[in-house]
PAVO-753601 format. One record per atom (N, C-alpha, C): residue number from 1; residue in three letters; atom name; x, y, z. Coordinates in Angstrom, 2 decimals. Last residue first. Example, Ala and Ser with C-alpha at 12.3 -4.5 7.8 and 13.67 -1.06 7.14 Angstrom:
   num   residuo   atomo        px        py        pz
     2       SER       N     12.85     -2.25      7.08
     2       SER      CA     13.67     -1.06      7.14
     2       SER       C     12.90      0.03      7.87
     1       ALA       N     13.19     -5.69      7.80
     1       ALA      CA     12.30     -4.50      7.80
     1       ALA       C     13.20     -3.30      7.80
! end
This chain:
   num   residuo   atomo        px        py        pz
    88       ALA       N     16.44      7.71     16.82
    88       ALA      CA     16.70      7.82     18.20
    88       ALA       C     17.21      6.53     18.84
    87       ASP       N     16.14      7.37     14.07
    87       ASP      CA     17.28      8.01     14.62
    87       ASP       C     17.57      8.06     16.08
    86       LEU       N     13.60      6.28     14.03
    86       LEU      CA     14.73      5.38     13.53
    86       LEU       C     16.21      6.00     14.09
    85       ASP       N     12.10      8.36     14.79
    85       ASP      CA     12.08      7.30     15.64
    85       ASP       C     13.42      6.33     15.31
    84       GLN       N     12.35      9.92     12.54
    84       GLN      CA     12.89     10.50     13.73
    84       GLN       C     13.06      9.36     14.70
    83       LEU       N     10.96      8.29     10.65
    83       LEU      CA     12.28      8.69     10.49
    83       LEU       C     13.00      9.15     11.77
    82       VAL       N      8.31      8.54     11.82
    82       VAL      CA      9.10      7.19     11.63
    82       VAL       C     10.48      7.53     11.54
    81       GLU       N      7.77     11.35     11.59
    81       GLU      CA      7.87     10.72     12.91
    81       GLU       C      8.66      9.37     12.80
    80       ILE       N      7.90     11.70      8.86
    80       ILE      CA      8.86     12.44      9.44
    80       ILE       C      8.96     11.75     11.05
    79       LEU       N      5.82     10.17      8.21
    79       LEU      CA      7.05      9.74      7.68
    79       LEU       C      8.17     10.46      8.46
    78       ALA       N      3.71     11.63      9.31
    78       ALA      CA      3.94     10.39      9.73
    78       ALA       C      5.33      9.84      9.39
    77       SER       N      3.63     13.97      7.68
    77       SER      CA      4.01     14.15      9.00
    77       SER       C      4.47     12.73      9.73
    76       PRO       N      2.68     13.01      5.23
    76       PRO      CA      4.00     13.39      5.25
    76       PRO       C      4.54     13.48      6.84
    75       ARG       N      0.59     10.06      5.41
    75       ARG      CA      0.73     11.59      5.67
    75       ARG       C      2.21     11.76      5.72
    74       GLY       N      0.36      7.45      5.34
    74       GLY      CA     -0.52      8.27      4.52
    74       GLY       C     -0.45      9.69      4.66
    73       LEU       N      2.57      4.54      5.11
    73       LEU      CA      2.03      5.75      5.75
    73       LEU       C      1.37      6.64      4.73
    72       ILE       N      3.17      1.41      6.04
    72       ILE      CA      2.57      2.18      4.94
    72       ILE       C      1.97      3.33      5.53
    71       LYS       N      5.85     -0.52      6.73
    71       LYS      CA      5.11      0.53      7.33
    71       LYS       C      4.53      1.36      6.13
    70       THR       N      6.12     -4.03      6.23
    70       THR      CA      6.34     -2.58      5.71
    70       THR       C      5.51     -1.54      6.29
    69       GLU       N      5.74     -6.81      6.14
    69       GLU      CA      6.44     -6.07      7.24
    69       GLU       C      6.97     -4.77      6.76
    68       TYR       N      3.81     -7.96      4.51
    68       TYR      CA      5.10     -7.65      3.97
    68       TYR       C      6.07     -6.89      4.91
    67       ARG       N      1.60     -8.02      6.28
    67       ARG      CA      2.01     -9.20      5.38
    67       ARG       C      3.41     -9.08      4.91
    66       GLU       N      1.38     -5.48      7.37
    66       GLU      CA      1.68     -6.61      8.11
    66       GLU       C      2.20     -7.91      7.26
    65       GLY       N      0.66     -4.11      4.94
    65       GLY      CA      1.73     -3.72      5.77
    65       GLY       C      2.23     -4.88      6.70
    64       LEU       N     -1.66     -5.41      4.00
    64       LEU      CA     -0.50     -5.41      3.32
    64       LEU       C      0.84     -5.11      4.07
    63       GLY       N     -4.27     -5.37      5.16
    63       GLY      CA     -3.19     -6.17      5.94
    63       GLY       C     -1.89     -6.23      5.14
    62       ALA       N     -6.17     -3.70      4.14
    62       ALA      CA     -6.09     -5.07      3.56
    62       ALA       C     -4.94     -5.85      4.29
    61       ARG       N     -5.81     -1.45      5.66
    61       ARG      CA     -7.00     -2.19      5.95
    61       ARG       C     -6.89     -3.64      5.39
    60       ASN       N     -3.47     -0.60      4.32
    60       ASN      CA     -3.38     -1.07      5.62
    60       ASN       C     -4.59     -1.89      6.14
    59       SER       N     -4.53      0.09      1.77
    59       SER      CA     -3.35     -0.87      1.84
    59       SER       C     -3.29     -1.57      3.30
    58       LEU       N     -6.20      2.04      2.36
    58       LEU      CA     -6.71      0.77      1.83
    58       LEU       C     -5.70     -0.35      1.87
    57       ASP       N     -4.45      3.95      3.51
    57       ASP      CA     -5.59      3.39      4.35
    57       ASP       C     -6.08      2.04      3.72
    56       ALA       N     -2.95      4.48      1.29
    56       ALA      CA     -2.38      3.98      2.51
    56       ALA       C     -3.32      3.40      3.39
    55       TRP       N     -4.92      5.49     -0.47
    55       TRP      CA     -4.23      4.22     -0.81
    55       TRP       C     -3.51      3.62      0.37
    54       PHE       N     -5.75      7.95      1.04
    54       PHE      CA     -6.67      6.91      0.43
    54       PHE       C     -5.94      5.53      0.37
    53       LYS       N     -3.31      9.36      1.35
    53       LYS      CA     -4.19      8.93      2.51
    53       LYS       C     -5.06      7.66      2.03
    52       ASP       N     -0.64      8.33     -0.81
    52       ASP      CA     -1.66      9.27     -0.46
    52       ASP       C     -2.44      8.61      0.63
    51       ALA       N      2.30      6.86      0.90
    51       ALA      CA      1.27      6.88     -0.15
    51       ALA       C      0.32      8.04      0.17
    50       SER       N      5.41      5.55      1.58
    50       SER      CA      4.57      6.71      1.83
    50       SER       C      3.52      6.78      0.46
    49       VAL       N      6.79      2.91      3.19
    49       VAL      CA      6.22      3.39      1.96
    49       VAL       C      5.36      4.48      2.23
    48       ILE       N      9.56      1.18      4.59
    48       ILE      CA      8.62      2.19      4.72
    48       ILE       C      8.17      2.66      3.35
    47       ASP       N     11.05     -0.94      3.63
    47       ASP      CA     10.69     -0.98      4.86
    47       ASP       C      9.52      0.05      5.24
    46       CYS       N     10.29     -2.56      0.42
    46       CYS      CA     10.86     -1.39      1.20
    46       CYS       C     10.33     -1.50      2.71
    45       ASN       N      9.22     -4.48     -1.02
    45       ASN      CA     10.65     -4.31     -1.10
    45       ASN       C     11.19     -3.25     -0.35
    44       PRO       N      6.56     -4.72     -1.04
    44       PRO      CA      7.29     -5.87     -0.77
    44       PRO       C      8.79     -5.74     -0.71
    43       VAL       N      5.86     -1.97     -1.52
    43       VAL      CA      5.42     -2.62     -0.30
    43       VAL       C      6.39     -3.78     -0.02
    42       GLY       N      6.72     -1.30     -4.18
    42       GLY      CA      7.29     -0.67     -2.96
    42       GLY       C      7.07     -1.44     -1.75
    41       HIS       N      5.16     -2.52     -6.01
    41       HIS      CA      6.59     -2.71     -6.14
    41       HIS       C      7.24     -2.23     -4.80
    40       ARG       N      2.54     -1.78     -5.47
    40       ARG      CA      2.87     -3.20     -5.65
    40       ARG       C      4.36     -3.42     -5.80
    39       LEU       N      2.90      1.02     -5.27
    39       LEU      CA      2.63      0.34     -4.11
    39       LEU       C      2.94     -1.23     -4.37
    38       THR       N      3.00      1.71     -8.05
    38       THR      CA      4.16      2.18     -7.04
    38       THR       C      3.87      1.35     -5.77
    37       VAL       N      0.70      0.72     -9.10
    37       VAL      CA      2.03      0.30     -9.54
    37       VAL       C      3.12      0.69     -8.53
    36       ILE       N     -1.17      2.23     -7.74
    36       ILE      CA     -1.11      0.79     -7.47
    36       ILE       C      0.26      0.15     -8.01
    35       ASP       N     -0.59      4.82     -8.70
    35       ASP      CA     -0.53      4.55     -7.19
    35       ASP       C     -0.39      3.02     -6.89
    34       PHE       N     -0.97      4.59    -11.38
    34       PHE      CA      0.29      4.82    -10.87
    34       PHE       C      0.54      4.49     -9.44
    33       TYR       N     -3.85      4.09    -11.38
    33       TYR      CA     -2.97      3.19    -11.87
    33       TYR       C     -1.53      3.32    -11.37
    32       ASP       N     -4.82      6.39    -10.25
    32       ASP      CA     -4.98      5.22     -9.50
    32       ASP       C     -4.02      4.10    -10.04
    31       ASN       N     -4.54      8.28    -12.21
    31       ASN      CA     -3.47      8.28    -11.19
    31       ASN       C     -3.64      7.05    -10.37
    30       ALA       N     -6.89      8.06    -13.63
    30       ALA      CA     -5.60      7.67    -14.32
    30       ALA       C     -4.58      7.43    -13.32
    29       THR       N     -9.37      6.63    -11.50
    29       THR      CA     -8.75      7.65    -12.16
    29       THR       C     -7.43      7.14    -12.72
    28       TRP       N    -12.54      5.20    -10.53
    28       TRP      CA    -11.07      5.06    -10.89
    28       TRP       C    -10.71      6.18    -11.67
    27       ARG       N    -14.65      6.55     -8.07
    27       ARG      CA    -14.37      6.17     -9.40
    27       ARG       C    -12.95      6.01     -9.61
    26       ARG       N    -16.30      5.63     -5.20
    26       ARG      CA    -14.96      6.37     -5.71
    26       ARG       C    -14.72      5.76     -7.05
    25       ALA       N    -18.38      4.19     -4.91
    25       ALA      CA    -18.62      5.50     -4.84
    25       ALA       C    -17.43      6.29     -5.26
    24       PRO       N    -17.79      1.36     -4.90
    24       PRO      CA    -18.27      2.06     -6.05
    24       PRO       C    -18.39      3.36     -6.01
    23       ASN       N    -15.53     -0.28     -3.35
    23       ASN      CA    -16.01      0.98     -3.05
    23       ASN       C    -16.46      1.69     -4.25
    22       ALA       N    -14.53     -2.51     -4.29
    22       ALA      CA    -15.57     -2.76     -3.42
    22       ALA       C    -16.19     -1.44     -2.94
    21       GLY       N    -12.46     -1.83     -5.80
    21       GLY      CA    -13.59     -2.15     -6.54
    21       GLY       C    -14.86     -2.37     -5.62
    20       LYS       N    -10.44     -1.59     -3.88
    20       LYS      CA    -10.94     -0.44     -4.51
    20       LYS       C    -12.11     -0.70     -5.18
    19       GLN       N    -10.01     -4.26     -3.16
    19       GLN      CA    -10.45     -3.41     -2.11
    19       GLN       C    -11.05     -2.18     -2.78
    18       CYS       N     -9.30     -5.40     -5.58
    18       CYS      CA    -10.42     -5.87     -5.06
    18       CYS       C    -10.98     -4.79     -4.00
    17       ARG       N     -6.91     -3.89     -6.05
    17       ARG      CA     -8.07     -3.78     -7.07
    17       ARG       C     -9.32     -4.35     -6.41
    16       LEU       N     -5.28     -4.74     -3.95
    16       LEU      CA     -5.78     -3.34     -4.02
    16       LEU       C     -6.97     -3.17     -4.98
    15       GLU       N     -5.26     -7.51     -4.42
    15       GLU      CA     -5.86     -7.05     -3.11
    15       GLU       C     -6.23     -5.59     -3.33
    14       ALA       N     -3.82     -7.52     -6.92
    14       ALA      CA     -5.16     -8.12     -6.78
    14       ALA       C     -5.82     -7.61     -5.52
    13       LEU       N     -1.37     -6.23     -6.30
    13       LEU      CA     -2.18     -5.74     -7.31
    13       LEU       C     -3.62     -6.25     -7.19
    12       ILE       N     -0.42     -7.95     -4.29
    12       ILE      CA     -0.76     -6.63     -3.94
    12       ILE       C     -1.68     -5.98     -5.03
    11       ASP       N     -0.07    -10.29     -5.90
    11       ASP      CA     -0.82    -10.40     -4.64
    11       ASP       C     -1.20     -8.95     -4.28
    10       ILE       N      1.91     -9.46     -7.72
    10       ILE      CA      0.53     -9.88     -8.16
    10       ILE       C     -0.45     -9.90     -6.98
     9       THR       N      4.03     -8.89     -6.08
     9       THR      CA      3.44     -7.84     -6.91
     9       THR       C      2.16     -8.27     -7.33
     8       PRO       N      4.40    -11.56     -4.63
     8       PRO      CA      3.99    -10.30     -3.96
     8       PRO       C      3.38     -9.23     -4.94
     7       LEU       N      3.72    -14.51     -4.99
     7       LEU      CA      4.10    -13.49     -6.04
     7       LEU       C      3.68    -12.20     -5.58
     6       ASP       N      2.68    -16.03     -3.20
     6       ASP      CA      4.14    -16.25     -3.39
     6       ASP       C      4.74    -15.28     -4.53
     5       ARG       N      0.10    -15.34     -2.99
     5       ARG      CA      0.96    -14.82     -1.94
     5       ARG       C      2.39    -15.04     -2.24
     4       LEU       N     -0.92    -16.45     -5.33
     4       LEU      CA     -0.68    -15.15     -5.33
     4       LEU       C      0.20    -14.65     -4.26
     3       VAL       N     -0.97    -19.10     -4.38
     3       VAL      CA     -0.03    -18.87     -5.53
     3       VAL       C      0.12    -17.47     -5.51
     2       SER       N     -3.02    -19.26     -2.51
     2       SER      CA     -1.76    -19.32     -1.96
     2       SER       C     -0.68    -18.96     -3.07
     1       MET       N     -5.40    -19.11     -3.88
     1       MET      CA     -4.88    -17.85     -3.36
     1       MET       C     -3.47    -17.95     -3.00
! end
């Protein structure tokens, strides 16, 4: 598993697919692909990432925000709050 941690985009892809697969009640959609692609590139390269509530929650429960020192937000109002805190 340490090899995956050395490759952030692969690590995030594997983690999110495993987390999503653990919930058989929620079916995969075409948009899930785009959400994962966006997160796998955004999380290791950005300080703040905004995603839909489901993917933000999944990412945070998987510890991706802490692992890559990224704030992963699931609501637009949270983004506004974080940006206002940066300005203060």
